[in-house]
All heavy atoms as an XYZ file, in Angstrom:
708
protein
N     215.033    -33.348     35.020
C     214.176    -32.145     35.330
C     213.283    -32.470     36.472
O     212.445    -31.628     36.867
C     213.359    -31.764     34.150
C     214.074    -31.498     32.890
S     214.701    -29.865     32.823
C     215.651    -30.022     31.359
N     213.289    -33.609     37.071
C     212.365    -33.970     38.210
C     212.975    -33.404     39.453
O     213.993    -32.875     39.550
N     212.098    -33.518     40.447
C     212.446    -33.032     41.780
C     213.295    -33.981     42.448
O     213.127    -35.195     42.440
C     211.190    -32.773     42.619
C     210.345    -31.615     42.194
O     210.853    -30.764     41.393
N     209.060    -31.652     42.559
N     214.373    -33.488     43.011
C     215.268    -34.391     43.819
C     214.984    -34.371     45.243
O     215.759    -34.710     46.098
C     216.742    -33.875     43.612
C     217.186    -34.119     42.219
O     216.676    -35.058     41.496
N     218.163    -33.350     41.736
N     213.754    -33.919     45.616
C     213.357    -34.002     47.027
C     213.207    -35.393     47.475
O     212.648    -36.229     46.758
C     211.997    -33.287     47.174
C     212.032    -31.813     47.179
C     210.642    -31.310     47.460
C     210.562    -29.786     47.410
N     209.254    -29.270     47.627
N     213.654    -35.594     48.694
C     213.524    -36.917     49.235
C     212.185    -37.041     49.969
O     211.872    -36.269     50.861
C     214.667    -37.235     50.197
C     215.036    -38.664     50.251
C     216.320    -38.862     50.888
C     216.710    -40.242     50.607
N     217.793    -40.754     51.281
N     211.340    -37.916     49.547
C     210.095    -38.087     50.224
C     210.293    -38.972     51.478
O     211.052    -39.883     51.483
C     209.043    -38.760     49.260
C     208.604    -37.881     48.197
C     207.460    -38.558     47.400
C     206.397    -37.487     47.161
N     205.242    -38.097     46.758
N     209.485    -38.592     52.494
C     209.455    -39.442     53.701
C     208.761    -40.643     53.558
O     207.820    -40.752     52.743
C     208.977    -38.569     54.875
C     207.538    -38.086     54.721
C     207.147    -37.290     55.910
O     207.748    -37.270     56.945
N     206.089    -36.505     55.721
N     209.165    -41.771     54.147
C     208.460    -43.027     53.971
C     207.020    -42.968     54.408
O     206.597    -42.138     55.234
C     209.284    -43.970     54.825
C     210.232    -43.197     55.679
C     210.285    -41.773     55.092
N     206.242    -43.921     53.903
C     204.800    -43.977     54.133
C     204.567    -44.076     55.637
O     203.666    -43.455     56.150
C     204.210    -45.127     53.380
C     202.730    -45.273     53.570
C     201.797    -44.557     53.060
C     202.112    -46.236     54.417
N     200.577    -44.933     53.479
C     200.788    -45.996     54.348
C     202.557    -47.238     55.279
C     199.795    -46.697     54.996
C     201.568    -47.986     55.916
C     200.226    -47.764     55.781
N     205.260    -44.947     56.365
C     205.034    -45.138     57.775
C     205.307    -43.854     58.571
O     204.649    -43.634     59.604
C     205.870    -46.242     58.293
O     207.255    -45.938     58.183
N     206.250    -43.031     58.151
C     206.526    -41.782     58.910
C     205.439    -40.750     58.646
O     205.107    -39.963     59.525
C     207.929    -41.162     58.420
C     209.055    -41.833     58.883
C     209.200    -41.612     60.397
O     208.538    -42.180     61.266
N     210.063    -40.688     60.732
N     204.868    -40.733     57.429
C     203.883    -39.715     57.162
C     202.522    -39.977     57.733
O     201.675    -39.065     57.810
C     203.691    -39.550     55.639
O     203.186    -40.757     55.106
N     202.227    -41.231     58.155
C     200.928    -41.598     58.745
C     200.919    -41.554     60.241
O     199.917    -41.551     60.854
C     200.516    -42.908     58.123
C     199.027    -43.027     58.289
C     201.194    -44.060     58.827
C     198.399    -44.158     57.482
N     202.054    -41.539     60.860
C     202.167    -41.605     62.372
C     201.467    -40.427     63.021
O     200.730    -40.632     64.065
C     203.599    -41.697     62.837
C     204.163    -43.067     62.725
C     205.521    -43.143     63.302
C     206.204    -44.482     63.136
N     207.573    -44.521     63.604
N     201.690    -39.252     62.584
C     201.107    -38.028     63.193
C     199.565    -38.060     63.157
O     198.943    -37.906     64.195
N     198.952    -38.161     62.002
C     197.430    -38.155     61.948
C     196.874    -39.395     62.628
O     195.773    -39.202     63.309
C     197.149    -38.255     60.409
C     198.384    -37.724     59.731
C     199.564    -38.069     60.607
N     197.500    -40.538     62.607
C     196.938    -41.645     63.260
C     196.996    -41.538     64.766
O     196.074    -41.904     65.446
C     197.720    -42.848     62.783
C     197.059    -44.297     63.083
C     195.726    -44.332     62.381
C     197.974    -45.371     62.625
N     198.077    -41.028     65.327
C     198.220    -40.802     66.734
C     197.278    -39.755     67.186
O     196.639    -39.902     68.266
C     199.612    -40.470     67.101
O     200.076    -39.360     66.519
N     197.071    -38.655     66.474
C     196.173    -37.576     66.775
C     194.689    -38.159     66.824
O     193.976    -37.876     67.773
C     196.217    -36.483     65.808
C     195.243    -35.323     66.091
C     195.467    -34.462     67.164
C     194.147    -35.211     65.307
C     194.585    -33.508     67.431
C     193.259    -34.162     65.590
C     193.447    -33.321     66.651
N     194.316    -38.957     65.876
C     192.984    -39.543     65.791
C     192.755    -40.524     66.918
O     191.698    -40.604     67.470
C     192.737    -40.250     64.481
O     192.859    -39.342     63.388
N     193.881    -41.249     67.271
C     193.742    -42.229     68.382
C     193.530    -41.510     69.688
O     192.643    -41.831     70.514
C     195.042    -43.095     68.470
C     194.985    -44.094     69.622
C     194.021    -45.137     69.349
C     196.401    -44.709     69.693
N     194.266    -40.389     69.972
C     194.053    -39.620     71.182
C     192.691    -38.989     71.219
O     191.970    -39.020     72.247
C     195.131    -38.582     71.295
C     196.466    -39.242     71.501
C     194.840    -37.516     72.363
C     197.703    -38.358     71.484
N     192.228    -38.469     70.114
C     190.922    -37.868     70.065
C     189.829    -38.938     70.300
O     188.822    -38.714     71.037
C     190.690    -37.201     68.730
C     189.448    -36.275     68.518
C     189.482    -35.094     69.582
C     189.383    -35.765     67.196
N     189.977    -40.066     69.686
C     189.041    -41.165     69.905
C     189.038    -41.685     71.339
O     187.956    -41.950     71.969
N     190.189    -41.772     71.996
C     190.293    -42.203     73.411
C     189.567    -41.224     74.297
O     188.779    -41.538     75.233
C     191.678    -42.367     73.856
C     192.388    -43.584     73.329
C     193.884    -43.627     73.662
C     191.730    -44.832     73.776
N     189.811    -39.893     74.072
C     189.159    -38.869     74.954
C     187.623    -38.934     74.708
O     186.879    -38.904     75.689
C     189.747    -37.445     74.594
C     188.874    -36.360     75.156
C     191.151    -37.331     75.033
N     187.250    -39.060     73.519
C     185.754    -39.121     73.211
C     185.156    -40.412     73.842
O     184.076    -40.399     74.381
C     185.574    -39.186     71.763
O     184.197    -39.363     71.437
N     185.874    -41.528     73.777
C     185.395    -42.768     74.361
C     185.229    -42.721     75.879
O     184.249    -43.137     76.442
N     186.255    -42.049     76.507
C     186.185    -41.957     77.949
C     185.002    -41.037     78.404
O     184.283    -41.281     79.307
C     187.531    -41.465     78.526
C     187.432    -41.093     80.013
C     188.515    -42.598     78.419
N     184.868    -39.891     77.661
C     183.795    -38.999     77.961
C     182.434    -39.695     77.771
O     181.570    -39.540     78.584
C     183.876    -37.682     77.129
C     182.658    -36.834     77.282
C     185.166    -36.882     77.668
N     182.283    -40.395     76.691
C     181.066    -41.070     76.413
C     180.775    -42.185     77.464
O     179.601    -42.379     77.870
N     181.839    -42.914     77.832
C     181.715    -43.978     78.851
C     181.261    -43.465     80.181
O     180.348    -44.004     80.789
C     183.042    -44.661     78.984
C     183.141    -45.720     80.030
C     182.482    -46.971     79.533
C     184.654    -46.078     80.252
N     181.799    -42.384     80.690
C     181.525    -41.853     81.974
C     180.136    -41.004     81.993
O     179.353    -41.140     82.916
C     182.677    -40.972     82.499
C     183.835    -41.858     82.684
C     182.303    -40.195     83.741
C     185.151    -41.161     83.075
N     179.998    -40.222     80.964
C     178.756    -39.365     80.922
C     177.496    -40.104     80.650
O     176.372    -39.630     81.004
C     178.878    -38.262     79.923
O     178.989    -38.780     78.628
N     177.562    -41.291     80.145
C     176.343    -42.055     79.811
C     175.896    -43.011     80.961
O     174.816    -43.624     80.782
C     176.546    -42.928     78.567
O     177.556    -43.894     78.837
N     176.622    -42.915     82.003
C     176.126    -43.854     83.180
C     174.926    -43.248     83.844
O     174.079    -44.081     84.338
C     177.308    -43.946     84.227
O     177.626    -42.689     84.625
C     178.452    -44.639     83.628
N     174.789    -41.970     83.903
C     173.595    -41.462     84.586
C     173.688    -41.354     86.087
O     172.725    -41.307     86.843
N     174.907    -41.424     86.641
C     175.070    -41.351     88.162
C     176.017    -42.462     88.601
O     176.443    -43.317     87.870
N     176.523    -42.290     89.848
C     177.504    -43.218     90.324
C     176.912    -44.560     90.783
O     177.617    -45.479     91.056
C     178.144    -42.522     91.566
O     177.215    -42.267     92.594
N     175.589    -44.621     90.850
C     174.881    -45.893     91.213
C     174.770    -46.878     90.047
O     174.636    -48.060     90.249
C     173.501    -45.654     91.853
C     173.588    -44.779     93.050
C     174.343    -45.301     94.219
O     174.326    -46.581     94.370
N     175.035    -44.486     95.016
N     174.864    -46.442     88.843
C     174.679    -47.187     87.661
C     176.021    -47.707     87.083
O     177.089    -47.060     87.345
C     174.011    -46.426     86.537
C     172.572    -45.882     87.025
O     171.924    -46.563     87.808
N     172.216    -44.739     86.558
N     175.958    -48.846     86.429
C     177.309    -49.386     85.879
C     177.762    -48.505     84.683
O     176.979    -47.855     84.041
C     176.887    -50.791     85.432
C     175.431    -50.777     85.159
C     174.881    -49.737     86.176
N     179.050    -48.638     84.282
C     179.563    -47.979     83.175
C     178.954    -48.511     81.842
O     178.820    -49.792     81.724
C     181.030    -48.086     83.089
C     181.842    -47.315     84.234
C     183.280    -47.687     84.151
C     181.566    -45.858     84.117
N     178.675    -47.727     80.935
C     178.141    -48.094     79.613
C     179.309    -48.188     78.553
O     179.617    -47.282     77.900
C     177.165    -47.124     79.118
C     175.921    -46.944     80.036
C     174.913    -48.123     79.845
N     174.592    -48.492     78.495
C     173.552    -48.105     77.840
N     172.650    -47.252     78.417
N     173.282    -48.517     76.657
N     179.888    -49.428     78.460
C     180.990    -49.590     77.561
C     180.493    -49.584     76.124
O     181.315    -49.236     75.222
C     181.736    -50.948     77.874
C     182.496    -50.920     79.124
C     182.016    -51.436     80.286
C     183.754    -50.324     79.043
C     182.797    -51.442     81.458
C     184.549    -50.231     80.264
C     183.964    -50.801     81.404
N     179.317    -49.950     75.837
C     178.849    -49.962     74.440
C     178.810    -48.471     73.873
O     179.231    -48.233     72.729
C     177.490    -50.636     74.346
C     176.455    -50.012     75.320
O     176.824    -49.306     76.250
O     175.182    -50.168     75.009
N     178.394    -47.517     74.691
C     178.311    -46.154     74.257
C     179.688    -45.650     74.162
O     179.998    -44.811     73.243
C     177.381    -45.380     75.132
C     175.989    -45.860     75.004
C     177.492    -43.834     74.798
C     174.959    -45.136     75.941
N     180.639    -45.965     75.098
C     181.979    -45.509     75.032
C     182.698    -46.008     73.788
O     183.471    -45.260     73.196
N     182.516    -47.249     73.440
C     183.172    -47.849     72.292
C     182.632    -47.171     70.939
O     183.318    -46.955     69.984
C     183.039    -49.334     72.245
C     183.890    -50.115     73.170
C     183.496    -51.611     73.202
C     185.320    -49.842     72.811
N     181.281    -46.924     70.967
C     180.683    -46.285     69.818
C     181.248    -44.834     69.640
O     181.566    -44.470     68.493
C     179.245    -46.256     69.950
N     181.370    -44.123     70.713
C     181.960    -42.788     70.698
C     183.380    -42.807     70.211
O     183.814    -41.959     69.446
C     181.777    -42.091     72.069
N     184.202    -43.793     70.718
C     185.529    -43.880     70.282
C     185.600    -44.158     68.762
O     186.373    -43.468     68.042
C     186.209    -45.069     71.016
C     187.561    -45.453     70.417
C     188.641    -44.721     70.673
C     187.669    -46.475     69.596
C     189.923    -45.029     70.136
C     188.916    -46.938     69.065
C     189.997    -46.129     69.323
N     184.818    -45.066     68.230
C     184.880    -45.417     66.832
C     184.454    -44.216     65.936
O     185.058    -43.956     64.899
N     183.396    -43.619     66.354
C     182.959    -42.448     65.552
C     183.954    -41.362     65.516
O     184.213    -40.771     64.459
C     181.545    -41.924     66.053
C     180.511    -42.966     65.695
C     181.241    -40.629     65.474
C     179.161    -42.701     66.473
N     184.522    -40.966     66.651
C     185.491    -39.837     66.710
C     186.783    -40.293     65.959
O     187.328    -39.460     65.277
C     185.823    -39.572     68.166
N     187.188    -41.556     66.090
C     188.464    -41.975     65.398
C     188.289    -41.907     63.857
O     189.148    -41.331     63.237
C     188.741    -43.410     65.852
C     190.013    -43.940     65.297
C     191.294    -43.452     65.684
C     189.960    -44.887     64.301
C     192.409    -43.981     65.192
C     191.152    -45.416     63.704
C     192.360    -44.951     64.206
N     187.211    -42.443     63.408
C     187.019    -42.490     61.924
C     186.769    -41.125     61.360
O     187.323    -40.655     60.355
C     185.881    -43.404     61.623
C     185.444    -43.306     60.161
C     186.196    -44.856     61.898
N     185.994    -40.276     62.108
C     185.688    -38.900     61.618
C     186.946    -38.107     61.534
O     187.183    -37.328     60.637
C     184.612    -38.288     62.481
N     187.756    -38.216     62.611
C     188.945    -37.326     62.620
C     189.963    -37.824     61.554
O     190.620    -36.959     60.924
C     189.622    -37.353     64.005
O     189.962    -38.646     64.327
N     190.090    -39.154     61.347
C     190.939    -39.567     60.281
C     190.416    -39.098     58.867
O     191.281    -38.712     58.083
C     191.003    -41.113     60.285
C     192.134    -41.871     61.017
C     192.066    -43.250     60.855
C     193.497    -41.288     60.537
N     189.175    -39.050     58.718
C     188.618    -38.574     57.454
C     188.845    -37.172     57.235
O     189.331    -36.766     56.186
C     187.076    -38.858     57.420
C     186.344    -38.371     56.206
C     186.715    -39.233     54.983
C     184.849    -38.499     56.397
N     188.755    -36.308     58.261
C     188.958    -34.866     58.063
C     190.448    -34.612     57.887
O     190.797    -33.805     56.981
C     188.472    -34.121     59.343
C     188.935    -32.742     59.397
C     186.942    -34.221     59.454
N     191.283    -35.288     58.587
C     192.750    -35.109     58.398
C     193.219    -35.489     57.039
O     193.947    -34.854     56.358
C     193.522    -35.878     59.505
C     193.356    -35.174     60.867
C     194.986    -35.880     59.157
C     193.890    -35.980     62.008
N     192.649    -36.611     56.504
C     193.062    -37.049     55.210
C     192.565    -36.091     54.104
O     193.265    -35.887     53.140
C     192.544    -38.466     54.927
O     191.157    -38.486     54.847
N     191.421    -35.594     54.228
C     190.887    -34.689     53.303
C     191.739    -33.387     53.289
O     192.056    -32.768     52.246
C     189.373    -34.259     53.478
C     188.961    -33.088     52.673
C     188.575    -35.526     53.154
N     192.106    -32.882     54.432
C     192.883    -31.685     54.589
C     194.359    -31.955     54.050
O     194.937    -31.047     53.503
C     192.969    -31.227     56.037
C     191.715    -30.578     56.563
C     191.902    -30.357     58.060
C     191.326    -29.357     55.854
N     194.845    -33.136     54.193
C     196.197    -33.414     53.701
C     196.222    -33.481     52.172
O     197.096    -32.976     51.475
C     196.617    -34.820     54.239
O     196.618    -34.698     55.685
C     198.030    -35.066     53.752
N     195.128    -33.994     51.568
C     194.993    -34.080     50.125
C     194.834    -32.717     49.562
O     195.225    -32.362     48.368
C     193.878    -35.043     49.727
C     194.126    -36.452     49.922
S     192.995    -37.545     49.202
C     191.377    -36.972     49.771
N     194.121    -31.833     50.268
C     193.885    -30.465     49.769
C     195.063    -29.582     49.772
O     195.151    -28.569     49.050
C     192.796    -29.812     50.579
N     196.077    -29.891     50.638
C     197.296    -29.018     50.693
C     198.109    -29.325     49.478
O     198.347    -30.443     48.995
C     198.136    -29.513     51.935
N     198.665    -28.210     48.880
C     199.446    -28.278     47.693
C     200.568    -27.210     47.778
O     200.208    -26.068     48.048
C     198.630    -28.120     46.428
C     199.397    -28.221     45.161
C     198.460    -28.053     43.961
C     199.226    -28.023     42.700
N     198.391    -27.724     41.570
N     201.827    -27.606     47.610
C     202.862    -26.641     47.632
C     202.885    -25.811     46.337
O     202.488    -26.245     45.267
C     204.297    -27.341     47.679
C     204.491    -28.026     48.994
O     203.810    -27.629     49.989
O     205.313    -28.986     49.085
N     203.287    -24.559     46.507
C     203.294    -23.655     45.350
C     204.458    -23.999     44.449
O     205.498    -24.442     44.829
C     203.472    -22.165     45.884
C     202.215    -21.661     46.415
O     201.077    -22.047     46.107
N     202.321    -20.638     47.257
N     204.172    -23.830     43.189
C     205.218    -23.964     42.172
C     206.297    -22.949     42.305
O     205.981    -21.757     42.541
C     204.594    -23.946     40.771
C     205.514    -24.368     39.679
O     206.442    -25.079     39.933
O     205.278    -23.904     38.458
N     207.630    -23.301     42.192
C     208.676    -22.353     42.449
C     208.618    -21.218     41.343
O     209.165    -20.123     41.547
C     209.962    -23.093     42.276
C     209.534    -24.491     42.313
C     208.131    -24.622     42.104
N     208.047    -21.468     40.174
C     207.957    -20.479     39.129
C     207.000    -19.359     39.436
O     207.049    -18.318     38.838
C     207.473    -21.164     37.885
C     208.514    -22.187     37.289
C     209.769    -21.508     36.863
O     209.741    -20.413     36.239
O     210.781    -22.074     37.127
N     206.153    -19.525     40.496
C     205.199    -18.430     40.801
C     205.840    -17.240     41.406
O     205.293    -16.208     41.398
C     204.157    -19.030     41.758
C     203.160    -19.981     41.187
C     202.258    -20.569     42.322
C     202.324    -19.450     40.098
N     207.051    -17.397     41.960
C     207.747    -16.284     42.529
C     208.508    -15.411     41.609
O     209.095    -14.402     41.986
N     208.431    -15.704     40.359
C     209.124    -14.880     39.358
C     208.127    -14.172     38.447
O     207.057    -14.619     38.188
C     209.985    -15.799     38.452
C     211.077    -16.567     39.151
C     211.750    -17.545     38.355
C     212.764    -18.310     39.199
N     213.287    -19.401     38.552
N     208.471    -12.922     38.129
C     207.543    -12.173     37.264
C     207.649    -10.697     37.568
O     208.513    -10.253     38.232
N     206.711     -9.930     37.063
C     206.724     -8.494     37.229
C     205.397     -8.098     37.840
O     204.478     -8.847     37.887
C     206.854     -7.794     35.824
O     205.804     -8.194     35.024
C     208.150     -8.135     35.152
N     205.288     -6.890     38.253
C     204.069     -6.317     38.883
C     203.750     -6.998     40.199
O     204.644     -7.069     41.044
N     202.520     -7.487     40.300
C     202.170     -8.117     41.529
C     202.887     -9.469     41.706
O     202.918     -9.948     42.867
C     200.636     -8.357     41.635
C     199.981     -7.091     42.227
C     200.114     -8.786     40.342
N     203.373    -10.060     40.677
C     204.098    -11.334     40.768
C     205.551    -11.146     40.809
O     206.289    -12.114     40.469
C     203.656    -12.229     39.560
C     202.187    -12.493     39.532
O     201.609    -12.702     40.601
N     201.653    -12.506     38.328
N     206.009     -9.998     41.260
C     207.427     -9.748     41.384
C     208.082    -10.638     42.371
O     207.543    -10.952     43.458
C     207.726     -8.339     41.711
C     209.126     -7.892     41.582
C     209.277     -6.449     41.923
N     208.193     -5.655     41.369
C     208.027     -4.384     41.558
N     208.894     -3.723     42.269
N     207.008     -3.751     41.087
N     209.372    -11.124     42.110
C     210.073    -11.901     43.053
C     210.464    -11.062     44.242
O     210.914    -10.010     44.139
C     211.313    -12.516     42.399
O     212.054    -13.150     43.352
N     210.187    -11.605     45.470
C     210.595    -10.865     46.641
C     212.095    -10.891     46.944
O     212.536    -10.099     47.710
C     209.853    -11.458     47.875
O     210.192    -12.807     48.058
N     212.877    -11.764     46.263
C     214.253    -11.820     46.451
C     214.965    -10.607     45.831
O     215.911    -10.065     46.427
C     214.820    -13.092     45.895
N     214.482    -10.125     44.727
C     214.975     -8.971     43.995
C     213.842     -8.105     43.608
O     213.390     -8.074     42.448
C     215.778     -9.407     42.750
C     216.968    -10.321     43.050
O     217.634    -10.050     44.032
N     217.184    -11.338     42.276
N     213.323     -7.275     44.484
C     212.134     -6.541     44.161
C     212.302     -5.418     43.183
O     211.305     -5.065     42.419
C     211.733     -5.868     45.540
C     212.984     -5.934     46.362
C     213.808     -7.047     45.822
N     213.560     -4.911     42.910
C     213.758     -3.894     41.981
C     214.224     -4.351     40.651
O     214.502     -3.523     39.744
C     214.677     -2.830     42.574
C     214.115     -2.137     43.756
O     212.944     -2.003     43.875
O     214.957     -1.820     44.721
N     214.422     -5.658     40.447
C     214.974     -6.196     39.212
C     213.892     -6.044     38.119
O     212.838     -6.382     38.318
C     215.349     -7.672     39.412
C     216.014     -8.239     38.146
C     216.324     -9.730     38.491
C     216.896    -10.312     37.218
N     217.170    -11.768     37.442
N     214.355     -5.667     36.976
C     213.424     -5.521     35.807
C     213.494     -6.804     34.979
O     214.586     -7.331     34.662
C     213.866     -4.341     34.945
C     213.884     -3.024     35.581
C     212.570     -2.598     35.886
C     212.618     -1.227     36.600
N     211.434     -0.819     37.196
N     212.333     -7.338     34.673
C     212.237     -8.560     33.925
C     211.880     -8.241     32.509
O     211.199     -7.312     32.186
C     211.099     -9.513     34.502
C     211.532    -10.186     35.871
C     211.100     -9.519     37.012
C     212.273    -11.249     35.877
C     211.368    -10.126     38.216
C     212.555    -11.878     37.036
C     212.125    -11.284     38.242
N     212.462     -9.107     31.640
C     212.262     -8.910     30.207
C     211.282     -9.943     29.730
O     211.320    -11.070     30.048
C     213.569     -9.044     29.401
C     214.601     -7.993     29.804
C     215.897     -8.215     29.169
O     215.988     -9.077     28.340
O     216.933     -7.638     29.606
N     210.380     -9.586     28.786
C     209.416    -10.581     28.223
C     209.996    -11.277     27.130
O     210.666    -11.026     26.314
C     208.158     -9.776     27.769
C     207.307     -9.343     28.990
O     207.487     -9.944     30.084
O     206.567     -8.363     28.875
């Protein structure tokens, strides 16, 4: 009676969120690195750029993981019933209790 769905491997399911967080962290780090110099005469501030990268990377991973855990597929039994819960496959079919 179990589901015969094939689950994707752990390494496949984490590549998307990890790469998105990496890209977001890199953009944030570059923006922090360049905008914190205060002009073209001053040296680049790598400490602020690395801090911005770390904060953006961890925060985006946290948000993505919470959203992933909150997602839940509907039970297939929810599409069967009468009234407002009528199955859309057979809208005129009469169900017996």
